[in-house]
A tleap script that builds the chain and sets N, CA, C and O, in Angstrom:
source leaprc.protein.ff14SB
mol = sequence {
  NMET ASP ILE LEU ARG ILE VAL ARG ALA LEU
  ALA ILE PHE ARG PRO SER LEU ILE ALA LEU
  GLN MET ASP LEU SER PRO GLU ASP GLU VAL
  PHE ALA GLU LYS CYS PHE GLN ARG SER LEU
  ILE GLU LEU GLU LYS LEU ILE SER PHE SER
  GLY THR PRO THR VAL VAL TRP ARG ARG THR
  GLY GLU ILE CYS LEU VAL GLY VAL GLU PHE
  THR MET LEU THR GLU TRP THR THR ASP ASP
  LEU VAL LYS LYS ARG LYS PHE ILE TYR GLU
  LEU PHE GLU HIE GLN SER VAL VAL GLU TYR
  TRP GLU LYS PHE ALA SER HIE ALA PHE GLU
  SER SER ILE PRO CYS ALA PHE CYS PHE SER
  ILE ARG ARG ASP VAL PHE ASP LEU PRO ASN
  VAL VAL ILE GLY GLN TRP LEU PRO LEU CLEU
}
set mol.1.N position { -11.495 38.782 -15.606 }
set mol.1.CA position { -10.963 38.184 -14.205 }
set mol.1.C position { -9.235 38.511 -14.347 }
set mol.1.O position { -8.495 39.083 -13.547 }
set mol.2.N position { -8.972 37.989 -15.509 }
set mol.2.CA position { -7.493 38.434 -15.546 }
set mol.2.C position { -7.527 40.168 -15.547 }
set mol.2.O position { -7.012 40.586 -14.510 }
set mol.3.N position { -7.771 40.729 -16.009 }
set mol.3.CA position { -7.752 42.044 -16.012 }
set mol.3.C position { -7.622 42.870 -14.669 }
set mol.3.O position { -6.953 43.897 -14.559 }
set mol.4.N position { -8.440 42.206 -13.553 }
set mol.4.CA position { -8.684 42.612 -12.085 }
set mol.4.C position { -7.508 42.264 -11.508 }
set mol.4.O position { -7.092 42.939 -10.566 }
set mol.5.N position { -6.639 40.930 -12.078 }
set mol.5.CA position { -5.480 40.049 -11.646 }
set mol.5.C position { -4.360 41.302 -11.972 }
set mol.5.O position { -3.658 41.748 -11.064 }
set mol.6.N position { -4.295 41.694 -13.037 }
set mol.6.CA position { -3.165 42.961 -13.387 }
set mol.6.C position { -3.509 44.048 -12.766 }
set mol.6.O position { -2.591 44.677 -12.239 }
set mol.7.N position { -5.011 44.619 -12.638 }
set mol.7.CA position { -5.106 45.628 -12.190 }
set mol.7.C position { -4.468 45.555 -10.269 }
set mol.7.O position { -3.937 46.491 -9.670 }
set mol.8.N position { -4.667 44.599 -9.886 }
set mol.8.CA position { -4.273 44.352 -8.649 }
set mol.8.C position { -2.949 44.000 -8.443 }
set mol.8.O position { -2.640 43.981 -7.251 }
set mol.9.N position { -2.019 43.699 -9.266 }
set mol.9.CA position { -0.698 43.445 -9.115 }
set mol.9.C position { -0.383 44.473 -9.406 }
set mol.9.O position { 0.614 44.760 -8.744 }
set mol.10.N position { -0.794 45.635 -10.363 }
set mol.10.CA position { 0.194 47.182 -10.186 }
set mol.10.C position { -0.453 48.008 -9.183 }
set mol.10.O position { 0.025 49.141 -9.121 }
set mol.11.N position { -1.479 47.746 -8.317 }
set mol.11.CA position { -1.725 48.220 -7.287 }
set mol.11.C position { -0.715 48.092 -6.008 }
set mol.11.O position { -0.594 48.833 -5.032 }
set mol.12.N position { 0.059 46.730 -6.410 }
set mol.12.CA position { 1.017 46.089 -5.088 }
set mol.12.C position { 2.270 47.607 -4.929 }
set mol.12.O position { 2.616 48.219 -3.919 }
set mol.13.N position { 2.770 47.839 -6.744 }
set mol.13.CA position { 3.904 48.382 -6.626 }
set mol.13.C position { 4.235 49.671 -7.134 }
set mol.13.O position { 5.336 50.206 -7.259 }
set mol.14.N position { 2.668 50.222 -7.506 }
set mol.14.CA position { 2.314 51.694 -8.039 }
set mol.14.C position { 3.008 52.803 -6.996 }
set mol.14.O position { 3.886 53.652 -7.147 }
set mol.15.N position { 2.093 52.334 -5.740 }
set mol.15.CA position { 2.568 53.063 -4.157 }
set mol.15.C position { 3.691 53.576 -4.414 }
set mol.15.O position { 3.855 54.787 -4.562 }
set mol.16.N position { 4.814 52.505 -4.516 }
set mol.16.CA position { 6.209 52.728 -3.455 }
set mol.16.C position { 6.910 53.673 -4.957 }
set mol.16.O position { 7.723 54.563 -4.710 }
set mol.17.N position { 6.623 53.463 -6.059 }
set mol.17.CA position { 6.557 53.957 -7.460 }
set mol.17.C position { 7.138 55.593 -7.164 }
set mol.17.O position { 8.185 56.237 -7.094 }
set mol.18.N position { 5.187 55.784 -7.014 }
set mol.18.CA position { 5.035 57.353 -6.699 }
set mol.18.C position { 5.512 57.537 -5.821 }
set mol.18.O position { 5.817 58.704 -6.070 }
set mol.19.N position { 6.139 57.259 -4.265 }
set mol.19.CA position { 6.265 57.649 -3.312 }
set mol.19.C position { 7.794 57.850 -3.699 }
set mol.19.O position { 8.473 58.720 -3.154 }
set mol.20.N position { 8.119 57.295 -4.331 }
set mol.20.CA position { 9.966 57.330 -4.456 }
set mol.20.C position { 10.386 58.349 -5.779 }
set mol.20.O position { 11.508 58.666 -6.174 }
set mol.21.N position { 8.816 58.794 -6.384 }
set mol.21.CA position { 9.359 59.790 -7.369 }
set mol.21.C position { 9.151 61.248 -7.212 }
set mol.21.O position { 9.693 62.180 -7.806 }
set mol.22.N position { 8.045 61.245 -6.074 }
set mol.22.CA position { 7.990 62.594 -5.931 }
set mol.22.C position { 8.802 63.262 -5.485 }
set mol.22.O position { 8.764 64.441 -5.838 }
set mol.23.N position { 9.780 62.885 -4.625 }
set mol.23.CA position { 10.502 64.087 -4.340 }
set mol.23.C position { 11.563 64.075 -5.465 }
set mol.23.O position { 12.572 64.389 -4.835 }
set mol.24.N position { 11.883 63.929 -6.547 }
set mol.24.CA position { 12.732 63.804 -7.869 }
set mol.24.C position { 12.259 64.886 -8.603 }
set mol.24.O position { 11.245 64.942 -9.299 }
set mol.25.N position { 13.185 65.835 -8.351 }
set mol.25.CA position { 13.265 67.005 -9.467 }
set mol.25.C position { 13.349 66.767 -10.914 }
set mol.25.O position { 13.700 65.636 -11.251 }
set mol.26.N position { 13.047 67.774 -11.984 }
set mol.26.CA position { 13.128 67.535 -13.471 }
set mol.26.C position { 14.836 67.444 -13.604 }
set mol.26.O position { 15.299 66.790 -14.539 }
set mol.27.N position { 15.408 67.867 -12.999 }
set mol.27.CA position { 17.076 67.701 -13.350 }
set mol.27.C position { 17.382 66.179 -12.670 }
set mol.27.O position { 18.193 65.535 -13.336 }
set mol.28.N position { 16.801 65.392 -11.283 }
set mol.28.CA position { 16.949 64.314 -11.361 }
set mol.28.C position { 16.226 63.570 -12.313 }
set mol.28.O position { 16.883 62.855 -13.070 }
set mol.29.N position { 15.286 63.593 -12.397 }
set mol.29.CA position { 14.736 62.873 -13.711 }
set mol.29.C position { 15.870 62.704 -15.338 }
set mol.29.O position { 16.301 61.773 -16.019 }
set mol.30.N position { 15.953 64.191 -15.347 }
set mol.30.CA position { 17.074 63.978 -16.610 }
set mol.30.C position { 18.412 62.933 -16.248 }
set mol.30.O position { 18.873 62.000 -16.905 }
set mol.31.N position { 18.758 63.413 -15.131 }
set mol.31.CA position { 20.053 62.807 -14.646 }
set mol.31.C position { 19.706 60.993 -14.811 }
set mol.31.O position { 20.411 60.183 -15.413 }
set mol.32.N position { 18.202 60.673 -13.954 }
set mol.32.CA position { 18.327 59.262 -14.365 }
set mol.32.C position { 18.243 58.428 -15.804 }
set mol.32.O position { 18.763 57.392 -16.218 }
set mol.33.N position { 17.245 59.491 -16.399 }
set mol.33.CA position { 17.630 58.886 -17.909 }
set mol.33.C position { 18.659 58.890 -18.644 }
set mol.33.O position { 18.786 58.028 -19.514 }
set mol.34.N position { 19.590 59.847 -18.446 }
set mol.34.CA position { 21.110 59.360 -18.707 }
set mol.34.C position { 21.633 58.398 -17.772 }
set mol.34.O position { 22.277 57.607 -18.461 }
set mol.35.N position { 21.680 58.134 -16.858 }
set mol.35.CA position { 22.006 57.076 -16.153 }
set mol.35.C position { 21.741 55.664 -17.267 }
set mol.35.O position { 22.609 55.042 -17.879 }
set mol.36.N position { 20.348 55.451 -17.269 }
set mol.36.CA position { 19.692 54.602 -18.081 }
set mol.36.C position { 20.128 54.718 -19.587 }
set mol.36.O position { 20.273 53.675 -20.225 }
set mol.37.N position { 20.325 55.831 -20.133 }
set mol.37.CA position { 20.754 55.713 -21.368 }
set mol.37.C position { 22.397 54.929 -21.353 }
set mol.37.O position { 22.566 54.125 -22.270 }
set mol.38.N position { 23.729 55.150 -20.252 }
set mol.38.CA position { 24.703 54.324 -20.379 }
set mol.38.C position { 24.319 53.166 -19.833 }
set mol.38.O position { 24.923 52.145 -20.161 }
set mol.39.N position { 23.178 53.099 -18.841 }
set mol.39.CA position { 23.525 51.331 -18.298 }
set mol.39.C position { 23.113 50.414 -20.363 }
set mol.39.O position { 23.828 49.506 -20.787 }
set mol.40.N position { 22.140 50.874 -21.027 }
set mol.40.CA position { 21.987 49.991 -21.954 }
set mol.40.C position { 23.362 50.324 -22.886 }
set mol.40.O position { 23.580 49.383 -23.649 }
set mol.41.N position { 24.097 51.145 -22.986 }
set mol.41.CA position { 25.457 50.920 -23.706 }
set mol.41.C position { 25.970 49.811 -23.049 }
set mol.41.O position { 26.206 48.808 -23.722 }
set mol.42.N position { 26.321 49.808 -21.114 }
set mol.42.CA position { 27.256 49.006 -20.777 }
set mol.42.C position { 26.691 47.186 -20.969 }
set mol.42.O position { 27.227 46.083 -21.086 }
set mol.43.N position { 25.190 47.806 -20.903 }
set mol.43.CA position { 24.484 45.991 -21.372 }
set mol.43.C position { 24.637 45.621 -22.851 }
set mol.43.O position { 24.907 44.489 -23.253 }
set mol.44.N position { 24.429 46.741 -23.643 }
set mol.44.CA position { 24.904 46.207 -25.321 }
set mol.44.C position { 26.185 45.534 -25.234 }
set mol.44.O position { 26.170 44.569 -25.998 }
set mol.45.N position { 27.035 45.618 -24.759 }
set mol.45.CA position { 28.538 45.107 -24.732 }
set mol.45.C position { 28.295 43.654 -23.875 }
set mol.45.O position { 28.754 42.520 -24.010 }
set mol.46.N position { 27.424 44.221 -23.012 }
set mol.46.CA position { 27.518 42.663 -22.062 }
set mol.46.C position { 26.859 41.635 -22.744 }
set mol.46.O position { 27.376 40.519 -22.796 }
set mol.47.N position { 25.756 41.878 -23.286 }
set mol.47.CA position { 24.949 41.071 -24.435 }
set mol.47.C position { 25.690 40.472 -25.323 }
set mol.47.O position { 25.271 39.384 -25.716 }
set mol.48.N position { 26.809 40.919 -25.816 }
set mol.48.CA position { 26.885 40.458 -27.283 }
set mol.48.C position { 28.304 39.575 -27.240 }
set mol.48.O position { 29.040 39.172 -28.140 }
set mol.49.N position { 28.366 39.430 -25.438 }
set mol.49.CA position { 29.665 38.587 -25.080 }
set mol.49.C position { 28.590 37.166 -24.538 }
set mol.49.O position { 29.114 36.057 -24.433 }
set mol.50.N position { 27.296 37.330 -24.269 }
set mol.50.CA position { 26.807 36.329 -23.396 }
set mol.50.C position { 26.431 35.264 -24.370 }
set mol.50.O position { 26.635 34.133 -23.929 }
set mol.51.N position { 25.878 35.324 -25.719 }
set mol.51.CA position { 25.335 34.627 -26.373 }
set mol.51.C position { 23.996 34.013 -25.773 }
set mol.51.O position { 23.611 32.981 -26.324 }
set mol.52.N position { 23.389 34.406 -24.934 }
set mol.52.CA position { 21.903 34.332 -24.511 }
set mol.52.C position { 20.734 34.966 -25.082 }
set mol.52.O position { 20.793 36.096 -25.566 }
set mol.53.N position { 19.593 34.223 -25.040 }
set mol.53.CA position { 18.917 35.122 -25.600 }
set mol.53.C position { 18.374 35.864 -24.615 }
set mol.53.O position { 17.834 35.414 -23.605 }
set mol.54.N position { 18.583 37.570 -25.046 }
set mol.54.CA position { 18.268 38.671 -24.022 }
set mol.54.C position { 17.502 39.972 -24.369 }
set mol.54.O position { 17.887 40.575 -25.370 }
set mol.55.N position { 16.550 40.433 -23.720 }
set mol.55.CA position { 15.733 41.545 -24.294 }
set mol.55.C position { 15.668 42.572 -22.595 }
set mol.55.O position { 15.189 42.298 -21.495 }
set mol.56.N position { 16.243 43.520 -23.015 }
set mol.56.CA position { 16.137 44.535 -21.843 }
set mol.56.C position { 14.665 45.451 -22.026 }
set mol.56.O position { 14.242 45.731 -23.148 }
set mol.57.N position { 14.139 45.762 -21.084 }
set mol.57.CA position { 12.985 46.942 -20.906 }
set mol.57.C position { 12.805 47.666 -19.942 }
set mol.57.O position { 13.071 47.163 -18.850 }
set mol.58.N position { 12.331 48.991 -19.963 }
set mol.58.CA position { 12.218 49.476 -19.393 }
set mol.58.C position { 10.842 49.312 -18.212 }
set mol.58.O position { 9.852 48.673 -18.567 }
set mol.59.N position { 10.895 49.899 -16.917 }
set mol.59.CA position { 9.658 48.940 -15.940 }
set mol.59.C position { 8.253 49.243 -16.146 }
set mol.59.O position { 7.442 48.805 -15.331 }
set mol.60.N position { 7.703 50.220 -17.538 }
set mol.60.CA position { 6.591 50.183 -18.373 }
set mol.60.C position { 6.534 48.672 -19.457 }
set mol.60.O position { 5.515 48.301 -20.039 }
set mol.61.N position { 7.555 48.147 -19.508 }
set mol.61.CA position { 7.428 47.250 -20.514 }
set mol.61.C position { 8.359 47.491 -21.721 }
set mol.61.O position { 9.216 46.655 -22.007 }
set mol.62.N position { 8.197 48.646 -22.443 }
set mol.62.CA position { 8.891 49.286 -23.581 }
set mol.62.C position { 10.160 48.269 -23.526 }
set mol.62.O position { 10.753 47.892 -22.516 }
set mol.63.N position { 10.387 47.968 -24.714 }
set mol.63.CA position { 11.468 47.035 -25.093 }
set mol.63.C position { 12.542 48.374 -25.775 }
set mol.63.O position { 12.196 49.191 -26.628 }
set mol.64.N position { 13.510 48.303 -25.294 }
set mol.64.CA position { 14.851 49.074 -25.502 }
set mol.64.C position { 16.245 48.640 -25.853 }
set mol.64.O position { 17.236 49.333 -26.085 }
set mol.65.N position { 16.072 47.127 -25.838 }
set mol.65.CA position { 17.357 46.096 -26.100 }
set mol.65.C position { 17.019 45.165 -26.517 }
set mol.65.O position { 15.932 44.684 -26.195 }
set mol.66.N position { 18.168 44.362 -27.726 }
set mol.66.CA position { 17.336 43.659 -28.074 }
set mol.66.C position { 18.746 42.969 -28.356 }
set mol.66.O position { 19.612 43.687 -28.854 }
set mol.67.N position { 19.251 40.772 -27.901 }
set mol.67.CA position { 20.057 40.256 -27.949 }
set mol.67.C position { 19.736 40.310 -29.482 }
set mol.67.O position { 18.735 40.813 -29.993 }
set mol.68.N position { 20.734 39.723 -30.085 }
set mol.68.CA position { 20.669 39.039 -31.779 }
set mol.68.C position { 20.439 37.693 -31.790 }
set mol.68.O position { 20.288 37.113 -32.866 }
set mol.69.N position { 20.366 36.804 -30.199 }
set mol.69.CA position { 20.348 35.657 -29.803 }
set mol.69.C position { 18.857 35.469 -29.722 }
set mol.69.O position { 18.268 34.467 -30.128 }
set mol.70.N position { 18.319 36.481 -29.183 }
set mol.70.CA position { 16.638 36.898 -29.184 }
set mol.70.C position { 16.082 37.357 -30.652 }
set mol.70.O position { 14.884 37.639 -30.650 }
set mol.71.N position { 16.638 37.455 -31.680 }
set mol.71.CA position { 16.036 38.106 -32.625 }
set mol.71.C position { 15.957 36.889 -33.251 }
set mol.71.O position { 14.980 36.605 -33.944 }
set mol.72.N position { 17.084 35.970 -33.048 }
set mol.72.CA position { 17.284 34.711 -34.016 }
set mol.72.C position { 16.237 33.492 -33.647 }
set mol.72.O position { 15.757 32.733 -34.489 }
set mol.73.N position { 15.915 33.436 -31.910 }
set mol.73.CA position { 15.028 32.497 -31.296 }
set mol.73.C position { 13.301 33.082 -32.080 }
set mol.73.O position { 12.271 32.563 -32.509 }
set mol.74.N position { 13.757 34.146 -31.925 }
set mol.74.CA position { 12.140 34.435 -32.322 }
set mol.74.C position { 11.826 34.958 -33.534 }
set mol.74.O position { 10.634 34.711 -33.717 }
set mol.75.N position { 12.182 35.429 -34.265 }
set mol.75.CA position { 12.686 35.971 -35.961 }
set mol.75.C position { 11.778 36.994 -35.907 }
set mol.75.O position { 10.919 37.075 -36.785 }
set mol.76.N position { 11.850 38.015 -34.759 }
set mol.76.CA position { 11.295 39.567 -34.826 }
set mol.76.C position { 13.184 40.007 -34.914 }
set mol.76.O position { 14.241 39.520 -34.513 }
set mol.77.N position { 12.726 41.211 -35.698 }
set mol.77.CA position { 14.166 42.263 -35.935 }
set mol.77.C position { 13.933 43.186 -34.922 }
set mol.77.O position { 12.960 43.621 -34.307 }
set mol.78.N position { 15.243 43.360 -34.945 }
set mol.78.CA position { 15.425 44.672 -34.184 }
set mol.78.C position { 14.553 46.239 -33.775 }
set mol.78.O position { 14.040 46.915 -32.884 }
set mol.79.N position { 14.860 46.141 -35.111 }
set mol.79.CA position { 13.131 47.501 -35.549 }
set mol.79.C position { 12.208 46.795 -35.714 }
set mol.79.O position { 12.105 46.851 -36.939 }
set mol.80.N position { 11.500 46.203 -35.405 }
set mol.80.CA position { 9.983 45.591 -35.512 }
set mol.80.C position { 9.893 45.531 -33.684 }
set mol.80.O position { 8.746 45.575 -33.240 }
set mol.81.N position { 11.089 45.429 -32.611 }
set mol.81.CA position { 10.817 45.587 -31.561 }
set mol.81.C position { 11.354 46.500 -30.874 }
set mol.81.O position { 10.736 46.443 -29.811 }
set mol.82.N position { 12.455 47.681 -30.752 }
set mol.82.CA position { 12.694 48.590 -30.525 }
set mol.82.C position { 12.383 49.859 -31.238 }
set mol.82.O position { 11.725 50.667 -30.583 }
set mol.83.N position { 12.668 50.144 -32.254 }
set mol.83.CA position { 12.414 51.003 -33.452 }
set mol.83.C position { 10.274 51.113 -33.483 }
set mol.83.O position { 9.620 52.082 -33.867 }
set mol.84.N position { 9.942 50.303 -33.157 }
set mol.84.CA position { 8.400 50.127 -33.509 }
set mol.84.C position { 7.775 50.338 -32.056 }
set mol.84.O position { 6.553 50.228 -31.955 }
set mol.85.N position { 8.620 50.667 -30.799 }
set mol.85.CA position { 7.988 51.125 -29.681 }
set mol.85.C position { 7.213 49.744 -29.208 }
set mol.85.O position { 6.013 49.732 -28.935 }
set mol.86.N position { 7.829 48.908 -29.166 }
set mol.86.CA position { 7.013 47.234 -28.864 }
set mol.86.C position { 7.448 47.048 -27.252 }
set mol.86.O position { 8.566 47.354 -26.837 }
set mol.87.N position { 6.426 46.520 -26.452 }
set mol.87.CA position { 6.279 46.453 -25.422 }
set mol.87.C position { 6.559 44.961 -25.034 }
set mol.87.O position { 6.305 44.168 -25.941 }
set mol.88.N position { 7.098 44.345 -23.706 }
set mol.88.CA position { 7.554 43.169 -23.530 }
set mol.88.C position { 6.208 42.254 -23.640 }
set mol.88.O position { 6.239 41.254 -24.358 }
set mol.89.N position { 5.158 42.563 -23.003 }
set mol.89.CA position { 4.142 41.941 -22.763 }
set mol.89.C position { 3.325 41.739 -24.117 }
set mol.89.O position { 2.543 40.792 -24.206 }
set mol.90.N position { 3.514 42.662 -25.204 }
set mol.90.CA position { 2.949 42.064 -26.467 }
set mol.90.C position { 3.385 40.733 -27.164 }
set mol.90.O position { 2.711 40.026 -27.913 }
set mol.91.N position { 4.539 40.578 -26.783 }
set mol.91.CA position { 5.225 38.781 -27.114 }
set mol.91.C position { 5.109 37.930 -26.685 }
set mol.91.O position { 5.697 36.948 -27.137 }
set mol.92.N position { 4.091 37.813 -25.309 }
set mol.92.CA position { 3.654 36.800 -24.536 }
set mol.92.C position { 2.078 36.621 -24.513 }
set mol.92.O position { 1.200 37.476 -24.390 }
set mol.93.N position { 1.966 34.879 -24.709 }
set mol.93.CA position { 0.336 34.783 -24.651 }
set mol.93.C position { -0.045 35.468 -23.085 }
set mol.93.O position { 0.570 35.719 -22.049 }
set mol.94.N position { -1.317 35.588 -23.554 }
set mol.94.CA position { -2.323 36.170 -22.742 }
set mol.94.C position { -2.293 35.587 -21.281 }
set mol.94.O position { -2.207 36.511 -20.471 }
set mol.95.N position { -2.325 34.681 -20.846 }
set mol.95.CA position { -1.826 33.942 -19.108 }
set mol.95.C position { -0.447 34.493 -19.086 }
set mol.95.O position { -0.095 34.769 -17.939 }
set mol.96.N position { 0.276 34.693 -19.828 }
set mol.96.CA position { 1.706 35.216 -19.503 }
set mol.96.C position { 1.771 36.331 -18.477 }
set mol.96.O position { 2.114 36.431 -17.299 }
set mol.97.N position { 1.202 37.282 -19.610 }
set mol.97.CA position { 1.292 38.878 -19.544 }
set mol.97.C position { 0.526 39.003 -17.804 }
set mol.97.O position { 1.046 39.531 -16.821 }
set mol.98.N position { -0.872 38.304 -17.893 }
set mol.98.CA position { -0.992 38.268 -15.985 }
set mol.98.C position { 0.024 37.742 -15.379 }
set mol.98.O position { 0.562 38.421 -14.504 }
set mol.99.N position { 0.547 36.408 -15.682 }
set mol.99.CA position { 2.012 36.324 -14.441 }
set mol.99.C position { 3.076 36.744 -14.621 }
set mol.99.O position { 4.009 36.444 -13.876 }
set mol.100.N position { 3.212 37.571 -15.686 }
set mol.100.CA position { 4.367 38.638 -15.269 }
set mol.100.C position { 4.142 39.798 -14.767 }
set mol.100.O position { 5.144 40.248 -14.211 }
set mol.101.N position { 3.107 40.570 -14.727 }
set mol.101.CA position { 2.823 41.497 -13.812 }
set mol.101.C position { 2.409 41.198 -12.367 }
set mol.101.O position { 2.553 42.043 -11.483 }
set mol.102.N position { 2.031 40.308 -12.201 }
set mol.102.CA position { 2.075 39.272 -10.708 }
set mol.102.C position { 3.598 39.388 -10.259 }
set mol.102.O position { 4.196 39.957 -9.346 }
set mol.103.N position { 3.909 38.650 -11.240 }
set mol.103.CA position { 5.344 38.385 -10.477 }
set mol.103.C position { 6.361 39.822 -10.676 }
set mol.103.O position { 7.222 40.255 -9.910 }
set mol.104.N position { 5.980 40.257 -11.764 }
set mol.104.CA position { 7.181 42.198 -11.250 }
set mol.104.C position { 6.336 42.649 -10.169 }
set mol.104.O position { 6.855 43.278 -9.247 }
set mol.105.N position { 5.386 42.461 -10.169 }
set mol.105.CA position { 4.676 43.395 -8.537 }
set mol.105.C position { 5.292 42.535 -7.580 }
set mol.105.O position { 5.559 43.304 -6.657 }
set mol.106.N position { 5.727 41.236 -7.207 }
set mol.106.CA position { 5.935 40.949 -6.200 }
set mol.106.C position { 7.434 40.964 -5.624 }
set mol.106.O position { 7.925 41.014 -4.496 }
set mol.107.N position { 8.022 40.883 -7.184 }
set mol.107.CA position { 9.858 40.994 -6.699 }
set mol.107.C position { 10.025 42.544 -7.486 }
set mol.107.O position { 11.172 42.557 -7.933 }
set mol.108.N position { 9.457 43.606 -7.764 }
set mol.108.CA position { 10.142 44.932 -8.139 }
set mol.108.C position { 11.069 45.452 -7.572 }
set mol.108.O position { 11.975 46.020 -8.182 }
set mol.109.N position { 11.007 45.347 -6.240 }
set mol.109.CA position { 12.068 45.549 -5.779 }
set mol.109.C position { 13.137 44.657 -4.525 }
set mol.109.O position { 13.721 44.934 -3.477 }
set mol.110.N position { 12.982 43.763 -5.193 }
set mol.110.CA position { 14.230 42.405 -4.954 }
set mol.110.C position { 15.011 42.524 -6.492 }
set mol.110.O position { 14.888 43.365 -7.382 }
set mol.111.N position { 15.762 41.444 -6.398 }
set mol.111.CA position { 16.768 41.465 -7.151 }
set mol.111.C position { 16.812 40.786 -7.912 }
set mol.111.O position { 17.433 41.402 -8.778 }
set mol.112.N position { 16.497 39.469 -8.445 }
set mol.112.CA position { 16.134 38.295 -9.060 }
set mol.112.C position { 14.740 37.237 -8.888 }
set mol.112.O position { 13.916 37.136 -7.979 }
set mol.113.N position { 14.838 36.787 -9.709 }
set mol.113.CA position { 14.093 35.162 -9.844 }
set mol.113.C position { 14.699 34.379 -10.553 }
set mol.113.O position { 15.220 34.541 -11.657 }
set mol.114.N position { 14.604 33.255 -9.708 }
set mol.114.CA position { 15.121 32.148 -10.101 }
set mol.114.C position { 14.375 31.116 -11.086 }
set mol.114.O position { 13.661 30.222 -10.632 }
set mol.115.N position { 14.541 31.259 -12.162 }
set mol.115.CA position { 13.762 30.369 -13.234 }
set mol.115.C position { 13.972 30.382 -14.418 }
set mol.115.O position { 14.460 31.394 -14.920 }
set mol.116.N position { 13.659 29.249 -15.210 }
set mol.116.CA position { 14.043 28.349 -16.713 }
set mol.116.C position { 15.021 30.031 -17.511 }
set mol.116.O position { 16.177 30.313 -17.828 }
set mol.117.N position { 13.122 30.991 -17.510 }
set mol.117.CA position { 13.334 32.105 -18.226 }
set mol.117.C position { 13.473 33.208 -16.967 }
set mol.117.O position { 12.559 33.260 -16.143 }
set mol.118.N position { 14.286 33.822 -16.878 }
set mol.118.CA position { 14.261 34.927 -15.540 }
set mol.118.C position { 14.617 36.211 -15.814 }
set mol.118.O position { 15.245 36.402 -16.855 }
set mol.119.N position { 14.398 36.985 -15.226 }
set mol.119.CA position { 14.270 38.383 -15.552 }
set mol.119.C position { 14.907 39.136 -14.144 }
set mol.119.O position { 14.353 38.993 -13.054 }
set mol.120.N position { 16.119 39.936 -14.319 }
set mol.120.CA position { 16.102 40.785 -12.876 }
set mol.120.C position { 16.547 42.714 -13.237 }
set mol.120.O position { 17.126 43.429 -14.055 }
set mol.121.N position { 15.782 42.764 -11.963 }
set mol.121.CA position { 15.478 44.222 -11.663 }
set mol.121.C position { 16.241 45.072 -11.521 }
set mol.121.O position { 16.499 45.374 -10.356 }
set mol.122.N position { 16.773 45.650 -12.379 }
set mol.122.CA position { 18.070 47.086 -11.661 }
set mol.122.C position { 17.336 47.992 -11.400 }
set mol.122.O position { 16.310 48.338 -11.985 }
set mol.123.N position { 18.082 48.643 -10.047 }
set mol.123.CA position { 17.360 50.140 -10.006 }
set mol.123.C position { 18.488 51.217 -10.127 }
set mol.123.O position { 19.670 51.028 -9.839 }
set mol.124.N position { 17.872 52.516 -10.655 }
set mol.124.CA position { 18.391 53.350 -10.593 }
set mol.124.C position { 19.366 54.087 -9.219 }
set mol.124.O position { 19.491 53.564 -8.111 }
set mol.125.N position { 19.891 55.223 -9.592 }
set mol.125.CA position { 20.364 56.403 -8.341 }
set mol.125.C position { 19.167 56.478 -7.453 }
set mol.125.O position { 19.263 56.642 -6.237 }
set mol.126.N position { 18.118 56.362 -8.048 }
set mol.126.CA position { 17.169 57.095 -6.864 }
set mol.126.C position { 16.302 55.763 -6.055 }
set mol.126.O position { 15.378 55.879 -5.250 }
set mol.127.N position { 16.910 54.550 -6.545 }
set mol.127.CA position { 16.251 53.304 -5.915 }
set mol.127.C position { 14.676 52.951 -6.547 }
set mol.127.O position { 13.730 52.378 -6.006 }
set mol.128.N position { 14.814 53.534 -7.903 }
set mol.128.CA position { 13.425 52.854 -8.263 }
set mol.128.C position { 14.117 52.111 -9.600 }
set mol.128.O position { 14.947 52.330 -10.482 }
set mol.129.N position { 13.155 51.040 -9.109 }
set mol.129.CA position { 13.580 50.060 -10.421 }
set mol.129.C position { 12.810 50.426 -11.864 }
set mol.129.O position { 11.621 50.592 -12.134 }
set mol.130.N position { 14.444 50.493 -12.936 }
set mol.130.CA position { 14.167 51.454 -14.070 }
set mol.130.C position { 14.540 50.353 -15.111 }
set mol.130.O position { 14.574 50.850 -16.237 }
set mol.131.N position { 14.817 49.084 -15.105 }
set mol.131.CA position { 15.675 48.213 -16.405 }
set mol.131.C position { 15.465 46.639 -15.793 }
set mol.131.O position { 15.772 46.099 -14.730 }
set mol.132.N position { 14.844 46.238 -16.914 }
set mol.132.CA position { 14.364 44.861 -16.487 }
set mol.132.C position { 15.153 43.851 -17.806 }
set mol.132.O position { 14.748 43.787 -18.966 }
set mol.133.N position { 16.047 43.315 -17.381 }
set mol.133.CA position { 16.469 42.404 -18.537 }
set mol.133.C position { 16.076 40.823 -18.366 }
set mol.133.O position { 16.227 40.265 -17.279 }
set mol.134.N position { 15.782 40.432 -19.026 }
set mol.134.CA position { 15.011 38.792 -19.867 }
set mol.134.C position { 16.145 38.510 -19.949 }
set mol.134.O position { 17.096 39.290 -19.994 }
set mol.135.N position { 16.166 36.675 -19.994 }
set mol.135.CA position { 16.805 36.302 -20.692 }
set mol.135.C position { 15.654 34.746 -20.962 }
set mol.135.O position { 14.946 34.293 -20.062 }
set mol.136.N position { 15.703 34.346 -21.942 }
set mol.136.CA position { 15.350 32.781 -21.931 }
set mol.136.C position { 16.754 31.702 -22.698 }
set mol.136.O position { 17.657 31.889 -23.513 }
set mol.137.N position { 16.269 30.601 -21.893 }
set mol.137.CA position { 17.104 29.700 -22.695 }
set mol.137.C position { 16.155 28.834 -23.141 }
set mol.137.O position { 15.186 28.502 -22.458 }
set mol.138.N position { 16.514 28.194 -24.970 }
set mol.138.CA position { 15.389 27.475 -25.282 }
set mol.138.C position { 15.298 25.910 -25.070 }
set mol.138.O position { 16.369 25.346 -25.294 }
set mol.139.N position { 14.777 25.496 -24.878 }
set mol.139.CA position { 14.397 24.098 -23.719 }
set mol.139.C position { 14.471 23.209 -25.032 }
set mol.139.O position { 13.799 23.476 -26.029 }
set mol.140.N position { 15.247 22.248 -24.962 }
set mol.140.CA position { 16.013 21.105 -25.982 }
set mol.140.C position { 14.991 19.938 -26.071 }
set mol.140.O position { 15.249 18.941 -26.745 }
savepdb mol mol.pdb
quit
């Protein structure tokens, strides 16, 4: 039943992604990846100043940047999360994975979601959601 919920969520935004990507040339895709890499450099600086447990991942869920505070909070190392190609949903409990995909599907083409855990979806120059910035605040 939960797998069907995830599949339904993916079905909501997948056609939009496919439609937006159809017109991209290989050069456009390389340009988008270069922009993505530049964004990571900018985000790395920003995250180092924020003091908030932060993780950045691609729309596929692949973790590509982790703040020091997140590693302290979770006791995962940066190597475990980034170099070993972990996906954000691998860190979630089962029910949270389902909810993540449902929320991502409903907000993939919006700006952000207000909540205790928040994530912002940035779009690239081709208006495709390409990076997700997730921030956690530990409950005291």
